[in-house]
C-alpha atoms as one frame of an Amber mdcrd trajectory, in Angstrom:
protein
  -2.359  12.705   8.266  -2.515  13.559   4.646  -5.522  12.047   3.000  -3.795
  10.840   0.053  -1.148   9.023   1.883  -0.561   5.571   0.976   0.375   3.056
   3.998   2.241  -0.003   3.384   0.336  -1.690   6.126  -3.213  -1.513   7.958
  -2.570   0.868  10.867  -4.534  -1.703  13.094  -4.143  -5.217  12.572  -0.653
  -4.617  10.203  -1.646  -6.520   7.222   0.158  -5.557   3.904  -1.736  -4.263
   0.845  -3.869  -6.575  -0.877  -4.195  -8.926   2.057  -7.267  -9.675   4.211
  -7.803  -7.469   7.453  -7.353  -9.941  10.306 -10.375 -10.456  12.547 -11.337
  -7.822  15.037  -9.506  -5.214  12.801 -11.116  -1.691  13.571 -10.178  -0.649
  10.134 -11.817  -3.353   8.212 -15.074  -2.529   6.560 -18.110  -4.753   6.128
 -18.486  -5.071   2.144 -22.214  -4.932   2.629 -22.838  -1.930   4.611 -19.501
  -0.029   4.254 -19.289   0.366   8.080 -16.546  -1.029  10.294 -16.800  -4.766
  10.175 -16.044  -5.472  13.801 -19.340  -3.476  14.814 -21.636  -4.785  12.155
 -24.701  -5.856  13.592 -26.103  -7.384  10.187 -27.170 -10.989   9.840 -24.871
 -11.325   6.810 -21.483 -12.597   5.919 -19.308  -9.062   5.755 -17.008 -10.014
   2.983 -13.067 -10.199   2.793 -12.380  -6.802   3.369  -8.495  -6.165   2.184
  -6.253  -3.321   3.033  -5.910  -0.971   0.138  -3.192   1.309   1.490  -5.707
   4.066   2.361  -8.087   4.425   5.343 -11.726   3.444   4.342 -13.960   6.562
   3.641 -11.079   9.254   3.695 -10.613   9.331  -0.197 -14.595   9.898  -0.698
 -14.601  12.513   1.913 -11.529  14.338   0.147 -13.563  13.972  -3.186 -16.797
  15.265  -1.968 -15.088  18.119  -0.084 -16.548  16.957   3.087 -13.361  17.792
   5.424 -13.480  19.149   9.046 -11.481  22.103  10.259  -8.385  20.568  10.715
  -8.349  18.799   7.299  -9.523  15.382   8.644 -12.530  13.652   7.080 -15.812
  14.057   8.110 -16.707  10.429   8.194 -19.974  11.211  10.381 -21.007  13.432
   7.435 -20.040  10.377   5.053 -22.171   7.914   6.841 -25.136  10.273   7.132
 -25.425  11.854   3.676 -23.672   8.998   1.205 -24.789   5.789   0.346 -22.538
   2.747   0.099 -22.374   1.222  -3.083 -21.840  -2.706  -2.748 -21.178  -3.306
  -6.106 -18.050  -0.642  -6.480 -17.236  -0.913  -2.617 -17.196   2.772  -2.145
 -19.377   5.699  -0.903 -21.426   7.580  -3.269 -23.409  10.707  -2.970 -26.972
  10.422  -2.988 -27.382  12.342  -5.996 -24.652  10.107  -8.092 -26.249   6.980
  -6.694 -29.509   8.056  -8.499 -28.241   9.187 -11.834 -28.925  13.012 -11.208
Protein backbone atom coordinates (compact mmCIF):
# COMPACT_ATOMS: atom_id res chain seq x y z
CA UNK A 1 0.00 0.00 0.00
CA UNK A 2 1.26 3.47 -0.88
CA UNK A 3 1.88 5.53 2.27
CA UNK A 4 0.23 8.52 0.70
CA UNK A 5 -2.83 6.62 -0.45
CA UNK A 6 -6.07 8.29 0.56
CA UNK A 7 -8.84 5.92 1.65
CA UNK A 8 -12.45 7.10 1.56
CA UNK A 9 -13.37 4.96 4.57
CA UNK A 10 -11.61 3.43 7.55
CA UNK A 11 -10.30 -0.04 6.67
CA UNK A 12 -11.51 -1.43 10.01
CA UNK A 13 -14.81 0.21 10.96
CA UNK A 14 -15.73 1.60 7.49
CA UNK A 15 -16.69 5.11 8.64
CA UNK A 16 -16.18 7.80 5.99
CA UNK A 17 -13.70 10.68 6.28
CA UNK A 18 -14.44 13.17 9.10
CA UNK A 19 -16.63 10.71 11.01
CA UNK A 20 -15.76 9.33 14.44
CA UNK A 21 -14.46 5.77 14.46
CA UNK A 22 -16.85 3.17 15.84
CA UNK A 23 -16.28 1.56 19.24
CA UNK A 24 -13.72 -1.25 19.05
CA UNK A 25 -12.09 0.03 15.84
CA UNK A 26 -8.51 -1.19 15.57
CA UNK A 27 -7.41 1.91 13.63
CA UNK A 28 -8.74 4.62 15.96
CA UNK A 29 -6.16 6.42 18.07
CA UNK A 30 -6.33 7.54 21.67
CA UNK A 31 -5.94 11.29 21.27
CA UNK A 32 -4.16 11.47 24.64
CA UNK A 33 -1.43 8.88 23.95
CA UNK A 34 -1.46 8.49 20.14
CA UNK A 35 -1.67 4.71 20.52
CA UNK A 36 -4.55 2.47 19.47
CA UNK A 37 -7.70 3.46 21.34
CA UNK A 38 -8.97 -0.07 21.84
CA UNK A 39 -5.72 -1.06 23.60
CA UNK A 40 -5.52 2.08 25.74
CA UNK A 41 -5.08 1.35 29.44
CA UNK A 42 -5.12 4.98 30.53
CA UNK A 43 -7.61 6.35 33.01
CA UNK A 44 -8.73 9.16 30.75
CA UNK A 45 -11.16 9.81 27.94
CA UNK A 46 -9.47 8.94 24.66
CA UNK A 47 -11.23 11.65 22.67
CA UNK A 48 -13.24 11.39 19.49
CA UNK A 49 -10.78 10.18 16.89
CA UNK A 50 -12.10 10.71 13.39
CA UNK A 51 -11.05 8.97 10.19
CA UNK A 52 -8.79 11.30 8.20
CA UNK A 53 -8.39 9.18 5.09
CA UNK A 54 -4.89 8.02 6.10
CA UNK A 55 -3.68 5.41 8.56
CA UNK A 56 -2.42 6.87 11.85
CA UNK A 57 1.36 7.21 12.06
CA UNK A 58 2.05 6.22 8.45
CA UNK A 59 2.64 9.75 7.19
CA UNK A 60 4.95 10.58 10.09
CA UNK A 61 7.00 7.44 9.39
CA UNK A 62 7.35 8.49 5.76
CA UNK A 63 8.22 12.06 6.77
CA UNK A 64 10.90 10.84 9.21
CA UNK A 65 12.27 8.25 6.76
CA UNK A 66 11.36 5.40 9.11
CA UNK A 67 10.39 2.70 6.64
CA UNK A 68 11.03 -1.03 6.67
CA UNK A 69 12.63 -2.90 3.77
CA UNK A 70 9.29 -3.51 2.06
CA UNK A 71 8.46 0.20 2.23
CA UNK A 72 5.96 -0.17 5.06
CA UNK A 73 6.10 2.25 7.98
CA UNK A 74 8.21 1.25 10.96
CA UNK A 75 5.52 1.92 13.56
CA UNK A 76 7.55 0.19 16.28
CA UNK A 77 10.31 2.78 15.78
CA UNK A 78 7.73 5.56 15.70
CA UNK A 79 6.26 4.50 19.06
CA UNK A 80 9.74 4.04 20.55
CA UNK A 81 11.55 7.10 19.21
CA UNK A 82 8.88 9.75 18.66
CA UNK A 83 6.66 11.71 21.04
CA UNK A 84 2.91 12.17 20.66
CA UNK A 85 1.92 15.84 20.54
CA UNK A 86 -1.60 16.06 21.96
CA UNK A 87 -2.21 19.61 20.77
CA UNK A 88 -1.23 18.86 17.17
CA UNK A 89 -2.56 15.26 17.21
CA UNK A 90 0.58 13.95 15.53
CA UNK A 91 3.87 12.21 16.24
CA UNK A 92 6.99 14.34 16.42
CA UNK A 93 10.67 13.50 16.55
CA UNK A 94 12.19 14.07 19.99
CA UNK A 95 14.40 16.93 18.77
CA UNK A 96 11.44 18.72 17.12
CA UNK A 97 9.51 18.64 20.38
CA UNK A 98 12.45 20.13 22.26
CA UNK A 99 12.95 22.88 19.67
CA UNK A 100 16.43 21.71 18.69
